C-alpha positions in Angstrom: 155.2 261.5 263.3 151.5 261.9 263.5 149.6 258.7 263.8 146.2 258.2 262.1 143.1 257.4 264.0 142.2 253.7 264.4 138.6 253.2 263.3 138.4 249.9 265.1 139.2 251.6 268.4 136.8 254.4 267.7 139.5 257.1 267.9 138.6 260.8 267.3 141.5 263.0 268.5 140.6 266.3 270.2 142.6 269.2 268.8 140.7 272.5 269.4 142.8 274.7 271.7 139.8 276.6 273.0 137.9 273.4 273.9 141.0 271.9 275.5 141.4 275.0 277.7 137.7 274.9 278.6 137.9 271.3 279.7 141.0 271.8 281.8 139.3 274.8 283.4 136.2 272.7 284.3 138.4 269.9 285.7 140.5 272.4 287.7 143.5 270.1 288.3 145.5 270.6 291.5 149.2 269.5 291.9 148.5 266.7 294.3 145.4 265.3 292.6 145.5 261.6 291.9 144.3 261.6 288.3 143.9 259.1 285.5 143.1 259.8 281.9 141.4 257.2 279.7 142.9 257.3 276.2 145.7 259.9 276.0 145.7 259.9 272.2 148.1 262.6 270.9 148.2 264.3 274.2 145.8 267.1 273.6 144.6 266.9 277.2 147.5 264.9 278.6 150.1 267.6 278.1 148.1 270.5 279.5 147.2 268.4 282.6 150.8 267.3 283.2 151.7 271.0 283.6 149.3 271.2 286.6 149.9 267.8 288.2 152.7 266.2 290.0 151.8 262.9 288.3 149.3 261.8 285.7 148.3 258.2 285.0 147.2 257.4 281.4 145.5 254.3 280.2 146.2 253.9 276.4 145.5 250.7 274.6 147.2 251.8 271.3 150.9 251.0 271.8 152.1 253.5 269.2 150.2 256.3 270.9 151.4 255.3 274.3 155.0 255.5 273.1 154.4 258.8 271.4 152.9 260.2 274.6 156.0 259.4 276.6 158.4 260.7 273.9 156.6 264.0 273.3 155.6 264.8 276.9 157.2 268.0 278.1 157.5 266.6 281.6 157.8 262.8 281.1 158.8 262.2 284.7 155.3 263.2 285.7 153.6 260.8 283.3 152.9 257.1 283.9 151.4 255.3 280.9 149.6 251.9 281.0 149.3 250.0 277.7 146.1 248.4 278.7 142.4 248.1 277.8 140.4 250.5 280.0 137.6 248.0 280.1 139.9 245.7 282.0 142.0 248.2 283.9 142.0 248.1 287.7 141.3 251.7 288.6 141.0 250.9 292.3 144.6 249.6 292.2 145.9 253.2 291.8 144.9 254.2 295.3 144.4 252.9 298.8 142.2 255.8 299.8 138.5 256.0 299.3 137.1 258.7 296.9 140.5 259.9 295.9 140.8 259.1 292.2 139.9 261.7 289.5 139.0 260.1 286.2 139.0 262.0 282.9 138.7 260.9 279.3 137.4 261.1 275.8 135.6 257.8 275.7 135.4 255.9 272.4 131.8 255.9 271.3 131.7 252.1 270.7 132.5 251.2 274.4 131.3 254.3 276.3 128.4 252.5 278.1 130.2 249.4 279.2 133.2 251.6 280.3 130.9 253.7 282.4 129.7 250.7 284.3 133.2 249.3 284.6 134.2 252.6 286.2 131.3 252.3 288.6 132.6 249.0 289.8 135.5 251.0 291.1 133.2 253.8 292.5 134.5 253.5 296.1 137.9 254.7 294.9 136.7 257.5 292.6 136.2 261.1 293.7 134.8 262.4 290.4 134.8 261.8 286.7 134.8 264.2 283.7 134.0 262.2 280.6 133.5 263.2 276.9 130.7 261.1 275.5 128.5 261.1 272.4 125.8 263.7 273.0 123.0 261.1 272.6 124.5 259.0 275.4 124.9 262.1 277.6 121.2 262.9 277.0 120.2 259.4 278.0 122.4 259.6 281.2 120.7 262.8 282.3 117.2 262.2 281.1 114.1 262.7 283.2 111.2 260.2 283.6 108.7 260.5 280.8 111.2 261.6 278.2 112.2 259.6 275.1 115.8 259.3 276.2 114.9 258.0 279.7 115.7 254.3 280.0 117.9 251.6 281.5 121.1 253.6 281.3 119.4 256.5 283.2 118.0 254.4 286.0 121.0 252.1 286.5 123.3 255.1 286.7 121.0 256.9 289.1 121.6 254.3 291.8 125.2 255.3 292.1 125.6 258.9 290.7 123.8 261.9 289.3 125.4 262.8 285.9 125.5 266.5 285.0 126.3 268.0 281.6 129.1 270.6 281.5 129.0 271.7 277.9 128.7 270.4 274.3 131.5 269.9 271.8 131.0 270.1 268.0 132.5 267.6 265.5 135.0 270.2 264.3 137.0 270.0 267.6 138.1 266.4 266.6 140.3 264.8 263.9 138.8 263.0 262.2 135.5 264.8 262.8 132.8 262.4 264.0 129.3 262.6 262.6 127.8 263.6 265.9 128.2 266.1 268.7 129.8 265.2 272.0 129.2 266.4 275.6 131.4 266.7 278.7 129.6 265.0 281.6 130.6 265.2 285.2 129.9 262.4 287.7 130.5 262.0 291.4 129.9 258.4 292.3 128.7 257.2 295.7 130.2 254.1 297.3 126.7 253.2 298.6 123.4 253.3 296.7 121.8 256.7 296.6 118.4 255.4 297.6 117.2 252.3 299.5 117.9 249.1 297.5 118.1 245.7 299.1 120.1 244.1 296.3 121.7 246.3 293.6 122.1 243.3 291.2 118.5 242.5 291.7 117.6 246.1 291.0 119.6 246.1 287.7 117.9 242.9 286.5 114.4 244.3 287.2 115.2 247.5 285.4 116.5 245.5 282.4 113.4 243.4 282.4 111.1 246.5 282.5 112.8 248.4 279.8 113.1 245.4 277.5 109.3 245.8 277.1 109.0 249.5 277.6 105.9 249.8 275.5 104.0 247.5 277.9 102.6 248.5 281.3 104.8 247.8 284.3 102.4 245.0 285.4 102.8 243.3 282.0 106.6 243.8 281.7 107.1 242.4 285.2 104.5 239.6 284.9 105.6 236.6 286.8 107.8 238.7 289.0 105.3 241.1 290.7 101.6 240.9 290.9 99.6 244.1 290.3 98.6 244.2 294.0 102.3 244.3 295.1 102.9 247.1 292.5 100.1 249.1 294.1 101.6 248.4 297.5 104.6 250.5 296.3 102.1 253.3 295.4 102.7 252.7 291.7 100.0 252.4 289.1 100.3 248.9 287.5 99.2 250.4 284.2 102.1 252.9 284.2 104.8 252.4 281.6 108.4 251.9 282.6 109.7 255.2 281.3 107.3 257.1 283.6 108.7 255.6 286.8 111.5 257.3 288.8 114.6 255.4 289.8 113.4 255.4 293.4 110.1 253.8 292.3 112.1 251.0 290.5 113.9 250.5 293.8 110.6 250.0 295.6 109.6 247.4 293.1 113.0 245.7 293.4 112.7 245.5 297.1 109.2 243.9 296.9 110.2 241.4 294.3 111.3 238.1 295.9 112.0 236.1 292.8 114.1 237.2 289.8 114.0 235.3 286.6 116.8 235.8 284.2 115.7 239.0 282.3 115.0 239.0 278.6 118.2 240.1 276.9 117.6 243.2 274.9 119.1 243.9 271.5 120.7 247.1 272.5 123.0 248.3 275.2 121.4 250.3 278.2 
């Protein structure tokens, strides 16, 4: 029995053999890899990966899909399925070793950003991630300062990892076909900040504040937090706009800022 996609869960099932083979080749699974897949779906990636691995962990919220994965798997003894929400799943609980977990998945478009940050909570346990995301999200993740896509998501991710695009995937590779293209992105998270930050939570709040008023100068968007003189002390022009600052420059501002007021809550996700 083939189950239909659940729109509420944002399901789009990968089915293109050429794309599946290309993804597996990029991931390059080895027998002893500790790997977890987010959203096994109909097993398009699950079953090819199981052939290469001694064991594969799969987090699948849809109970019917989870049962189908187990029943149809050619090597069910190698498959361990968790009928849980990936946003609440304890990825660190799969290993006691640092940087040992490999994470793969076709992330539902409606939860891709919060799921990214949930995975980074478990960054110390994760060796690498290969994630299928909406192309627009991938562009924001990998954007450079000054570009239209550059924003909160870019800067907050940069503190822990440097996302890299692998290749794009067209709508026709999925059933049902989404209205947008997708991109495979690889990430290798760092357990510690990639540049000097006194307080990562402080940094995140400052970045949120700055980009909630991205059309204003950095001095205006951080008014009440940092005086123009302090911004100059970080060798940053107070009249610069947030989208022109590098992640490292945001870190300098964060380290100079002694008081953080609750940031304005933006209408959109990072």
